[in-house]
DRENLUM-776355 format. One record per residue: residue number from 1; x, y, z of N, C-alpha, C, O in turn. Coordinates in steps of 0.001 Angstrom, whole numbers. Each point is the difference from the previous one (the first is absolute). Layout:
REM residues N
site pos->NUM; n.px->X; n.py->Y; n.pz->Z; ca.px->X; ca.py->Y; ca.pz->Z; c.px->X; c.py->Y; c.pz->Z; o.px->X; o.py->Y; o.pz->Z
...
***
This chain:
REM residues 73
site pos->1; n.px->845; n.py->-1184; n.pz->0; ca.px->-845; ca.py->1184; ca.pz->0; c.px->887; c.py->1243; c.pz->0; o.px->1059; o.py->24; o.pz->627
site pos->2; n.px->-1501; n.py->986; n.pz->-1327; ca.px->737; ca.py->1261; ca.pz->-20; c.px->-236; c.py->744; c.pz->1309; o.px->-844; o.py->-394; o.pz->804
site pos->3; n.px->1585; n.py->1459; n.pz->-601; ca.px->-137; ca.py->802; ca.pz->1215; c.px->-1417; c.py->573; c.pz->89; o.px->-599; o.py->331; o.pz->-1023
site pos->4; n.px->60; n.py->-214; n.pz->2241; ca.px->-1340; ca.py->572; ca.pz->154; c.px->-43; c.py->1451; c.pz->-481; o.px->995; o.py->720; o.pz->78
site pos->5; n.px->-2147; n.py->-308; n.pz->-570; ca.px->-185; ca.py->1368; ca.pz->-466; c.px->-482; c.py->901; c.pz->1123; o.px->-874; o.py->-388; o.pz->775
site pos->6; n.px->1427; n.py->1574; n.pz->-680; ca.px->-384; ca.py->940; ca.pz->1049; c.px->-1473; c.py->374; c.pz->-170; o.px->-443; o.py->364; o.pz->-1089
site pos->7; n.px->-303; n.py->-463; n.pz->2188; ca.px->-1418; ca.py->335; ca.pz->14; c.px->-917; c.py->-1126; c.pz->-427; o.px->-1222; o.py->137; o.pz->74
site pos->8; n.px->1790; n.py->-1257; n.pz->-524; ca.px->-804; ca.py->-1134; ca.pz->-462; c.px->-430; c.py->-838; c.pz->1199; o.px->771; o.py->-199; o.pz->938
site pos->9; n.px->-2018; n.py->-293; n.pz->-978; ca.px->-531; ca.py->-862; ca.pz->1054; c.px->198; c.py->-1454; c.pz->-426; o.px->-322; o.py->-385; o.pz->-1124
site pos->10; n.px->862; n.py->-413; n.pz->2052; ca.px->279; ca.py->-1408; ca.pz->-271; c.px->-762; c.py->-886; c.pz->969; o.px->-255; o.py->377; o.pz->1144
site pos->11; n.px->-110; n.py->-1579; n.pz->-1627; ca.px->-522; ca.py->-1044; ca.pz->881; c.px->1211; c.py->-710; c.pz->584; o.px->892; o.py->-424; o.pz->-733
site pos->12; n.px->-864; n.py->297; n.pz->2053; ca.px->1128; ca.py->-582; ca.pz->717; c.px->-459; c.py->-1276; c.pz->696; o.px->-1038; o.py->-17; o.pz->662
site pos->13; n.px->1816; n.py->-1049; n.pz->-814; ca.px->-273; ca.py->-1247; ca.pz->703; c.px->926; c.py->-129; c.pz->1198; o.px->1222; o.py->45; o.pz->-143
site pos->14; n.px->-1806; n.py->-204; n.pz->1320; ca.px->784; ca.py->-189; ca.pz->1224; c.px->211; c.py->-1491; c.pz->246; o.px->-749; o.py->-827; o.pz->-520
site pos->15; n.px->1762; n.py->482; n.pz->1308; ca.px->311; ca.py->-1400; ca.pz->265; c.px->-1150; c.py->-717; c.pz->698; o.px->-71; o.py->-1228; o.pz->-46
site pos->16; n.px->-830; n.py->1966; n.pz->691; ca.px->-1156; ca.py->-584; ca.pz->684; c.px->-1097; c.py->-408; c.pz->-980; o.px->-959; o.py->-672; o.pz->379
site pos->17; n.px->1105; n.py->1087; n.pz->-1655; ca.px->-1032; ca.py->-251; ca.pz->-990; c.px->-912; c.py->1196; c.pz->-214; o.px->-776; o.py->34; o.pz->-955
site pos->18; n.px->869; n.py->945; n.pz->1844; ca.px->-803; ca.py->1213; ca.pz->-121; c.px->479; c.py->825; c.pz->-1193; o.px->1189; o.py->16; o.pz->-319
site pos->19; n.px->-2125; n.py->665; n.pz->-330; ca.px->356; ca.py->914; ca.pz->-1075; c.px->-331; c.py->1421; c.pz->422; o.px->-1037; o.py->250; o.pz->615
site pos->20; n.px->1931; n.py->684; n.pz->-952; ca.px->-163; ca.py->1413; ca.pz->340; c.px->148; c.py->832; c.pz->-1251; o.px->405; o.py->-503; o.pz->-1048
site pos->21; n.px->-735; n.py->1782; n.pz->1157; ca.px->180; ca.py->964; ca.pz->-1092; c.px->962; c.py->1069; c.pz->492; o.px->-299; o.py->720; o.pz->953
site pos->22; n.px->1462; n.py->-615; n.pz->-1607; ca.px->1018; ca.py->979; ca.pz->382; c.px->282; c.py->912; c.pz->-1180; o.px->40; o.py->-440; o.pz->-1149
site pos->23; n.px->158; n.py->1732; n.pz->1453; ca.px->424; ca.py->976; ca.pz->-1010; c.px->1497; c.py->233; c.pz->166; o.px->475; o.py->288; o.pz->1099
site pos->24; n.px->265; n.py->-414; n.pz->-2200; ca.px->1443; ca.py->207; ca.pz->40; c.px->299; c.py->1494; c.pz->-66; o.px->-481; o.py->691; o.pz->-898
site pos->25; n.px->1276; n.py->-189; n.pz->1847; ca.px->308; ca.py->1425; ca.pz->95; c.px->1377; c.py->353; c.pz->-541; o.px->295; o.py->1178; o.pz->-203
site pos->26; n.px->546; n.py->-2165; n.pz->-35; ca.px->1345; ca.py->274; ca.pz->-487; c.px->1040; c.py->-210; c.pz->1087; o.px->-295; o.py->-539; o.pz->1067
site pos->27; n.px->1519; n.py->976; n.pz->-1356; ca.px->1097; ca.py->-173; ca.pz->948; c.px->447; c.py->1348; c.pz->550; o.px->-185; o.py->1043; o.pz->-628
site pos->28; n.px->773; n.py->-1092; n.pz->1807; ca.px->525; ca.py->1217; ca.pz->605; c.px->1494; c.py->141; c.pz->-313; o.px->541; o.py->-765; o.pz->-798
site pos->29; n.px->112; n.py->1723; n.pz->1412; ca.px->1416; ca.py->272; ca.pz->-283; c.px->931; c.py->-1150; c.pz->408; o.px->1146; o.py->-57; o.pz->-444
site pos->30; n.px->-1638; n.py->-852; n.pz->1285; ca.px->793; ca.py->-1161; ca.pz->415; c.px->-384; c.py->-1259; c.pz->-774; o.px->420; o.py->-1102; o.pz->352
site pos->31; n.px->-1217; n.py->1268; n.pz->-1404; ca.px->-461; ca.py->-1093; ca.pz->-864; c.px->-976; c.py->-941; c.pz->697; o.px->-185; o.py->-1132; o.pz->-447
site pos->32; n.px->-443; n.py->1580; n.pz->1533; ca.px->-1044; ca.py->-792; ca.pz->657; c.px->-1304; c.py->178; c.pz->-772; o.px->-408; o.py->1125; o.pz->-287
site pos->33; n.px->-241; n.py->-2232; n.pz->-47; ca.px->-1263; ca.py->36; ca.pz->-743; c.px->-1167; c.py->210; c.pz->959; o.px->-94; o.py->-675; o.pz->1025
site pos->34; n.px->-798; n.py->1614; n.pz->-1358; ca.px->-1137; ca.py->372; ca.pz->848; c.px->-1321; c.py->-369; c.pz->-652; o.px->-166; o.py->106; o.pz->-1215
site pos->35; n.px->-781; n.py->-546; n.pz->2058; ca.px->-1327; ca.py->-431; ca.pz->-425; c.px->-1059; c.py->570; c.pz->942; o.px->303; o.py->357; o.pz->1138
site pos->36; n.px->-1535; n.py->-274; n.pz->-1614; ca.px->-1168; ca.py->292; ca.pz->841; c.px->-948; c.py->-1175; c.pz->-110; o.px->-339; o.py->-421; o.pz->-1106
site pos->37; n.px->-95; n.py->-117; n.pz->2239; ca.px->-1010; ca.py->-1045; ca.pz->38; c.px->-1353; c.py->694; c.pz->-124; o.px->-361; o.py->800; o.pz->863
site pos->38; n.px->-385; n.py->-1089; n.pz->-1911; ca.px->-1244; ca.py->715; ca.pz->-245; c.px->-1116; c.py->-384; c.pz->966; o.px->-967; o.py->748; o.pz->143
site pos->39; n.px->1081; n.py->-1896; n.pz->521; ca.px->-1013; ca.py->-389; ca.pz->978; c.px->176; c.py->717; c.pz->1326; o.px->-979; o.py->374; o.pz->646
site pos->40; n.px->2231; n.py->-183; n.pz->-241; ca.px->266; ca.py->617; ca.pz->1307; c.px->386; c.py->1471; c.pz->-104; o.px->-115; o.py->740; o.pz->977
site pos->41; n.px->574; n.py->-309; n.pz->-2159; ca.px->491; ca.py->1367; ca.pz->-171; c.px->1401; c.py->207; c.pz->528; o.px->511; o.py->1120; o.pz->-27
site pos->42; n.px->131; n.py->-2194; n.pz->514; ca.px->1355; ca.py->112; ca.pz->545; c.px->1039; c.py->26; c.pz->-1111; o.px->-123; o.py->-706; o.pz->-1001
site pos->43; n.px->1143; n.py->1525; n.pz->1191; ca.px->1125; ca.py->73; ca.pz->-925; c.px->1210; c.py->-621; c.pz->686; o.px->235; o.py->219; o.pz->1188
site pos->44; n.px->533; n.py->-1000; n.pz->-1954; ca.px->1127; ca.py->-737; ca.pz->578; c.px->1042; c.py->-245; c.pz->-1084; o.px->-281; o.py->130; o.pz->-1191
site pos->45; n.px->1496; n.py->-488; n.pz->1625; ca.px->1001; ca.py->-403; ca.pz->-989; c.px->225; c.py->-1505; c.pz->108; o.px->-292; o.py->-617; o.pz->1024
site pos->46; n.px->812; n.py->50; n.pz->-2092; ca.px->143; ca.py->-1451; ca.pz->-79; c.px->869; c.py->-582; c.pz->1106; o.px->-233; o.py->-1129; o.pz->430
site pos->47; n.px->1220; n.py->1869; n.pz->35; ca.px->895; ca.py->-539; ca.pz->1034; c.px->-696; c.py->-130; c.pz->1355; o.px->524; o.py->-663; o.pz->894
site pos->48; n.px->-1685; n.py->1279; n.pz->-728; ca.px->-713; ca.py->-92; ca.pz->1275; c.px->-936; c.py->-1207; c.pz->62; o.px->-576; o.py->-275; o.pz->1053
site pos->49; n.px->415; n.py->-450; n.pz->-2161; ca.px->-916; ca.py->-1138; ca.pz->-28; c.px->613; c.py->-1214; c.pz->686; o.px->1194; o.py->-272; o.pz->-132
site pos->50; n.px->-2034; n.py->-449; n.pz->866; ca.px->460; ca.py->-1162; ca.pz->752; c.px->-542; c.py->-1306; c.pz->-591; o.px->40; o.py->-1034; o.pz->667
site pos->51; n.px->-534; n.py->1063; n.pz->-1878; ca.px->-565; ca.py->-1197; ca.pz->-600; c.px->314; c.py->-43; c.pz->-1494; o.px->412; o.py->999; o.pz->-591
site pos->52; n.px->-610; n.py->-2156; n.pz->1; ca.px->271; ca.py->-202; ca.pz->-1421; c.px->-1215; c.py->456; c.pz->-799; o.px->-1141; o.py->-243; o.pz->393
site pos->53; n.px->1397; n.py->905; n.pz->-1518; ca.px->-1083; ca.py->475; ca.pz->-862; c.px->477; c.py->1; c.pz->-1435; o.px->1199; o.py->-81; o.pz->-268
site pos->54; n.px->-2151; n.py->175; n.pz->-660; ca.px->352; ca.py->88; ca.pz->-1412; c.px->-1046; c.py->816; c.pz->-741; o.px->-1164; o.py->56; o.pz->396
site pos->55; n.px->1599; n.py->574; n.pz->-1478; ca.px->-923; ca.py->738; ca.pz->-854; c.px->-695; c.py->-1013; c.pz->-904; o.px->658; o.py->-740; o.pz->-731
site pos->56; n.px->-1987; n.py->710; n.pz->783; ca.px->-783; ca.py->-925; ca.pz->-822; c.px->-350; c.py->614; c.pz->-1350; o.px->-233; o.py->-716; o.pz->-975
site pos->57; n.px->198; n.py->2045; n.pz->924; ca.px->-316; ca.py->698; ca.pz->-1243; c.px->-591; c.py->1359; c.pz->297; o.px->-252; o.py->344; o.pz->1155
site pos->58; n.px->34; n.py->427; n.pz->-2206; ca.px->-628; ca.py->1308; ca.pz->177; c.px->-1458; c.py->-201; c.pz->370; o.px->-643; o.py->-950; o.pz->-446
site pos->59; n.px->125; n.py->1867; n.pz->1277; ca.px->-1395; ca.py->-58; ca.pz->394; c.px->-878; c.py->475; c.pz->-1151; o.px->443; o.py->777; o.pz->-846
site pos->60; n.px->-1656; n.py->-1232; n.pz->817; ca.px->-941; ca.py->384; ca.pz->-1058; c.px->-389; c.py->1459; c.pz->117; o.px->-243; o.py->481; o.pz->1107
site pos->61; n.px->178; n.py->246; n.pz->-2232; ca.px->-466; ca.py->1391; ca.pz->28; c.px->-1422; c.py->74; c.pz->549; o.px->-800; o.py->-917; o.pz->-188
site pos->62; n.px->500; n.py->2021; n.pz->867; ca.px->-1330; ca.py->183; ca.pz->579; c.px->-169; c.py->-667; c.pz->1345; o.px->-1091; o.py->31; o.pz->569
site pos->63; n.px->2146; n.py->-635; n.pz->-46; ca.px->-41; ca.py->-688; ca.pz->1277; c.px->641; c.py->840; c.pz->1099; o.px->261; o.py->-497; o.pz->1095
site pos->64; n.px->-9; n.py->1778; n.pz->-1391; ca.px->696; ca.py->867; ca.pz->940; c.px->-862; c.py->348; c.pz->1209; o.px->-1229; o.py->-5; o.pz->-64
site pos->65; n.px->1909; n.py->306; n.pz->1163; ca.px->-648; ca.py->515; ca.pz->1195; c.px->653; c.py->1327; c.pz->341; o.px->1102; o.py->290; o.pz->-467
site pos->66; n.px->-1761; n.py->500; n.pz->1263; ca.px->564; ca.py->1278; ca.pz->421; c.px->965; c.py->-240; c.pz->1147; o.px->-355; o.py->-628; o.pz->998
site pos->67; n.px->1577; n.py->1129; n.pz->-1142; ca.px->1010; ca.py->-132; ca.pz->1049; c.px->633; c.py->1347; c.pz->223; o.px->-39; o.py->875; o.pz->-866
site pos->68; n.px->626; n.py->-714; n.pz->2037; ca.px->749; ca.py->1213; ca.pz->292; c.px->1272; c.py->0; c.pz->-833; o.px->687; o.py->-1018; o.pz->-90
site pos->69; n.px->-373; n.py->2150; n.pz->-517; ca.px->1209; ca.py->92; ca.pz->-806; c.px->1135; c.py->473; c.pz->899; o.px->-87; o.py->1065; o.pz->611
site pos->70; n.px->1145; n.py->-1856; n.pz->-534; ca.px->1161; ca.py->337; ca.pz->795; c.px->1186; c.py->176; c.pz->-920; o.px->178; o.py->-767; o.pz->-945
site pos->71; n.px->628; n.py->1763; n.pz->1212; ca.px->1177; ca.py->258; ca.pz->-807; c.px->1206; c.py->-656; c.pz->622; o.px->256; o.py->158; o.pz->1194
site pos->72; n.px->488; n.py->-894; n.pz->-1998; ca.px->1228; ca.py->-651; ca.pz->453; c.px->1169; c.py->869; c.pz->-433; o.px->103; o.py->370; o.pz->-1169
site pos->73; n.px->768; n.py->-49; n.pz->2098; ca.px->1181; ca.py->805; ca.pz->-318; c.px->1252; c.py->-766; c.pz->240; o.px->1094; o.py->522; o.pz->-215
***
């Protein structure tokens, strides 16, 4: 798979079998990749995750939810 696109929403598969919807925010000055979980509204970077996950694919258009927009610096 190619690198995620900034602002694109992806379906994410967690090791528990649960699926989530995450928006990719890009990387910061230290090359840490940042995401927003659209169900919780939480923003996090990949190094803070404590479980295995994978990108299953881009989310379907029209499936968006309203989330707080946070700026990553």
